C-alpha positions in Angstrom: 0.0 -0.1 0.1 1.2 3.6 -0.9 0.3 6.5 0.9 -1.7 7.8 -2.1 -3.7 4.7 -2.0 -4.2 5.3 1.7 -5.2 9.1 1.3 -7.5 8.5 -1.6 -9.3 5.5 0.5 -9.8 8.5 3.3 -11.2 10.8 1.4 -13.7 8.2 -0.3 -14.6 6.9 3.0 -14.1 10.1 5.2 -16.4 13.8 4.0 -15.8 15.5 7.5 -12.6 17.8 6.5 -11.8 18.1 10.5 -11.6 14.4 10.6 -9.2 14.1 7.5 -7.0 16.9 9.6 -7.2 15.0 12.3 -5.7 11.8 10.6 -3.0 13.5 8.8 -1.7 15.5 11.9 -1.8 11.7 13.6 0.1 10.6 10.7 2.8 13.2 11.4 2.8 13.0 14.8 3.4 8.9 14.1 5.9 9.5 11.3 8.1 11.9 13.7 7.8 9.3 16.5 9.2 6.6 14.4 12.0 8.7 13.4 12.5 9.5 16.8 12.3 5.9 17.7 14.4 4.5 14.7 11.2 2.3 13.7 9.3 2.1 10.0 8.1 5.7 9.2 5.8 4.8 6.4 4.1 2.1 8.2 3.8 4.4 11.4 3.0 7.1 9.2 0.3 5.1 7.4 -1.1 3.5 10.9 -1.6 7.3 11.9 -3.1 8.0 8.6 -5.9 5.2 8.5 -6.5 5.1 12.2 -10.1 6.7 12.0 -10.7 5.9 8.4 -14.3 4.1 9.5 -15.5 7.1 12.2 -18.5 8.2 9.8 -19.0 4.6 8.1 -19.4 3.8 12.0 -21.3 6.5 13.0 -19.4 6.7 15.5 -20.3 3.8 17.3 -17.0 2.7 19.3 -18.3 -0.6 19.6 -17.7 -1.2 15.8 -15.2 1.6 15.4 -12.1 0.4 14.3 -13.1 -3.1 13.8 -14.3 -1.9 10.1 -11.1 0.3 9.9 -8.8 -2.4 10.8 -10.8 -4.5 7.9 -10.4 -1.4 5.3 -6.5 -1.1 6.2 -6.6 -4.8 5.3 -8.2 -4.6 2.2 -5.5 -1.8 1.2 -3.1 -4.7 2.0 -1.6 -3.0 5.1 0.6 -5.2 7.1 -0.6 -6.8 10.3 1.0 -4.6 12.9 -0.6 -1.5 11.1 -4.3 -3.6 11.4 -3.3 -4.4 14.8 -2.5 -1.0 15.8 -5.7 0.6 14.6 -7.8 -2.2 15.9 -6.5 -1.7 19.6 -6.5 1.9 19.5 -10.0 1.7 20.3 -10.1 1.0 23.7 -14.0 -0.1 23.6 -12.8 -3.8 22.2 -10.1 -4.2 24.8 -7.8 -5.4 23.2 -4.4 -4.9 24.9 -1.5 -2.6 23.2 1.3 -4.9 22.9 3.7 -3.4 20.6 5.7 0.1 20.1 3.4 0.8 17.3 0.3 0.0 19.3 1.2 2.2 22.1 2.5 5.3 20.0 -1.0 5.5 18.6 -2.8 5.1 21.4 -1.2 8.2 22.5 -0.5 10.4 19.4 -4.3 10.3 18.6 -5.7 12.7 21.5 -2.4 14.6 21.3 -3.8 16.1 17.9 -6.7 17.4 19.1 -4.8 19.4 22.0 -2.5 20.8 19.9 -5.1 22.2 17.4 -7.0 23.7 20.3 -4.3 25.1 21.9 -3.5 26.7 18.4 -7.6 28.0 17.9 -7.0 29.6 21.1 -4.1 31.7 19.7 -5.1 35.4 18.1 -3.5 34.3 15.1 -5.1 30.9 15.3 -1.8 29.2 13.6 0.4 26.6 15.1 3.8 28.6 13.9 3.0 30.8 16.8 2.4 28.0 19.4 5.0 26.6 21.9 5.3 23.6 23.6 5.3 25.5 27.1 2.1 26.8 25.8 0.2 23.2 24.9 1.9 21.9 28.4 0.2 24.8 30.3 -3.4 23.9 28.1 -3.0 20.2 29.3 -2.9 21.2 32.7 -6.5 22.8 32.5 -8.7 20.4 32.8 -11.6 21.8 31.2 -9.4 22.8 28.2 -9.6 20.3 25.0 -11.7 18.1 27.4 -12.0 15.6 24.2 -8.5 15.0 24.6 -7.6 12.2 26.8 -4.7 13.2 29.2 -4.4 9.7 30.2 -3.9 8.5 27.1 -1.2 11.3 26.1 1.0 10.7 29.2 1.2 7.1 28.2 4.2 8.2 25.8 6.2 7.0 28.9 5.4 3.3 27.8 7.1 3.9 24.2 10.5 5.7 26.0 9.7 9.5 25.5 9.2 11.8 28.3 6.0 13.8 28.4 7.6 16.9 27.7 9.6 15.4 24.5 6.6 14.1 23.3 4.7 17.4 23.5 7.3 19.3 21.7 7.8 16.5 18.9 4.0 16.6 18.2 3.7 20.5 18.0 6.9 20.7 15.3 5.2 17.4 13.7 2.1 19.2 13.2 3.8 22.9 12.5 5.3 21.1 9.8 2.0 20.4 8.1 0.1 23.2 8.9 -0.8 24.7 5.7 -2.1 21.1 5.0 -4.3 21.8 8.6 -5.3 25.4 7.9 -3.5 26.2 11.0 
């Protein structure tokens, strides 16, 4: 599977532009994590790109979300590591996260929402002016971006990255594709 095939499938299955941007942001963070950890950047990036491909198809039903996504990834010829990471990123299934890839997707997924929300409250609404320390400050405000699961984000320690470094890496990854994200 190529990135182009994956992106075409995302666009064929997802109409919501913000959801597509979330998946692009997750791809960027996963790619940066892979580079940092010496893992396969293409595989990790595709995992981030495809992880929510079924969200609209399942109408947000968390009992079916990611099961269909895993099947769609398999149809695209994704390897089983990618399929498993997509499947287990949804806690509703109770499937253990076993590999670094599984754990990385789990903690990267909510980070995109936190960073996006932190950018949107800035006067210029841009990632370029956002600093990691501001994201960390917003992280500590429980009511801010309440949908960004803090417990998931802090599980970055399970892949060997300290929290502050994880926030900085995620922010830099998203800043690199800010034009695609409209931020």
